[in-house]
C-alpha positions as CSV (number, residue, x, y, z in Angstrom):
1,M,-17.8,-66.3,-30.2
2,I,-20.7,-65.6,-27.9
3,K,-24.3,-65.4,-29.3
4,I,-27.1,-63.8,-27.3
5,I,-30.1,-66.0,-27.4
6,S,-32.5,-63.9,-25.3
7,Y,-32.5,-60.7,-23.2
8,K,-34.9,-59.3,-20.7
9,H,-34.7,-55.6,-19.7
10,L,-35.1,-54.9,-16.0
11,D,-34.7,-51.7,-14.1
12,K,-34.0,-52.6,-10.5
13,G,-31.3,-50.3,-9.3
14,A,-27.9,-51.6,-10.6
15,L,-29.6,-54.7,-12.0
16,Q,-30.4,-53.8,-15.6
17,G,-31.4,-57.1,-17.2
18,S,-30.9,-60.8,-17.6
19,A,-29.8,-62.8,-20.6
20,C,-29.2,-66.2,-22.1
21,C,-26.1,-66.7,-24.3
22,E,-24.4,-69.5,-26.1
23,I,-20.6,-70.0,-26.4
24,V,-20.9,-71.2,-30.0
25,K,-17.6,-73.1,-30.2
26,W,-18.4,-75.2,-27.2
27,H,-22.2,-75.6,-27.9
28,L,-22.7,-74.3,-24.3
29,Q,-25.8,-72.3,-23.3
30,I,-25.7,-70.3,-20.2
31,N,-29.1,-69.1,-18.8
32,D,-30.0,-66.5,-16.2
33,I,-27.0,-64.2,-16.6
34,A,-27.6,-61.1,-14.5
35,I,-26.5,-57.8,-16.1
36,F,-25.5,-54.9,-13.8
37,Q,-24.6,-51.2,-14.4
38,S,-23.5,-48.7,-11.8
39,G,-21.1,-45.8,-11.6
40,G,-20.3,-46.0,-15.3
41,R,-19.3,-49.6,-15.0
42,R,-21.1,-52.7,-16.2
43,W,-20.6,-56.4,-15.2
44,I,-22.4,-59.7,-15.3
45,T,-22.8,-62.5,-12.8
46,L,-23.3,-66.0,-14.0
47,P,-26.2,-68.1,-12.6
48,S,-26.1,-68.4,-8.8
49,R,-28.1,-69.6,-5.9
50,K,-29.4,-67.3,-3.2
51,I,-28.4,-68.2,0.3
52,E,-30.2,-66.7,3.3
53,R,-29.1,-67.5,6.8
54,E,-30.7,-66.0,9.9
55,G,-28.9,-63.0,11.2
56,E,-26.6,-62.8,8.2
57,K,-26.5,-60.8,5.0
58,I,-28.0,-62.5,1.9
59,A,-25.3,-64.1,-0.2
60,Y,-25.2,-65.6,-3.7
61,F,-23.3,-68.8,-4.5
62,P,-22.3,-69.0,-8.2
63,H,-23.1,-72.4,-9.9
64,I,-20.1,-71.8,-12.3
65,R,-17.3,-69.3,-12.4
66,W,-14.0,-68.5,-14.1
67,T,-11.1,-69.2,-11.8
68,D,-8.8,-66.9,-13.8
69,R,-9.6,-63.2,-13.6
70,D,-8.1,-62.5,-17.0
71,I,-10.4,-65.1,-18.6
72,D,-13.4,-63.6,-16.7
73,N,-12.6,-60.1,-17.9
74,R,-12.3,-61.3,-21.5
75,F,-15.5,-63.3,-21.3
76,Q,-17.4,-60.2,-19.9
77,A,-15.9,-58.0,-22.7
78,T,-17.0,-60.5,-25.4
79,F,-20.4,-60.9,-23.8
80,F,-21.0,-57.2,-23.7
81,A,-19.9,-56.8,-27.3
82,A,-22.4,-59.5,-28.3
83,L,-25.1,-57.9,-26.1
84,D,-24.6,-54.5,-27.6
85,E,-24.8,-55.9,-31.1
86,W,-28.0,-57.8,-30.2
87,K,-29.6,-54.7,-28.7
88,A,-28.7,-52.7,-31.9
89,Q,-30.5,-55.3,-34.0
90,N,-33.5,-55.6,-31.6
91,P,-34.1,-52.1,-30.3
92,E,-37.8,-52.7,-29.5
93,I,-37.0,-55.6,-27.2
94,A,-33.7,-54.2,-25.8
95,N,-35.4,-51.2,-24.2
96,P,-39.2,-51.5,-24.0
97,Y,-39.4,-47.9,-22.6
98,A,-37.9,-46.3,-25.7
99,G,-40.2,-44.4,-28.0
100,A,-43.9,-43.7,-27.6
101,P,-46.3,-46.4,-26.5
102,P,-48.2,-48.0,-29.4
103,A,-51.5,-46.3,-30.3
104,N,-54.6,-48.2,-29.9
105,P,-57.5,-45.8,-30.1
106,E,-60.2,-48.4,-29.4
107,H,-58.5,-49.4,-26.2
108,N,-57.9,-45.8,-25.1
109,E,-61.5,-44.6,-25.7
110,G,-62.9,-42.8,-22.7
111,L,-59.6,-42.4,-20.9
112,P,-58.7,-38.9,-19.8
113,F,-55.1,-39.2,-21.1
C-alpha cells in the first residue's frame, strides 16, 4: 500500500505537481516525486539530481530507481491510485485553481474588480 503524505500542485507544462509518499509495509518515505502529464499519459519520476555540463543538454540522475520495468509500472499505477484517492479527499489542496477565490470584502475594498 502507498500512502500520499503531501502533494503540491504545479502547472509547468508537463510537470503537474510533486508529492511525498510512504510505502507503508516498508516504512519507507519518498520525497520530491515529480508528477507529469502529457498527451493523455501520466508518469512520475523519483527524486533525482540535475546535471548540467557545458555544451550538453541538462540531464537528471535518479537517486533511486526500479531495475525491473514491470515493478516500475506497478509502482506507478499504485502511486496514481493513491494520489487520485488523496485528491478526491482533499479537493481544495489538490487543485488550488478550482472554484471561485475566497471572498474577503475588506481586502478587496477599492479594487476595480
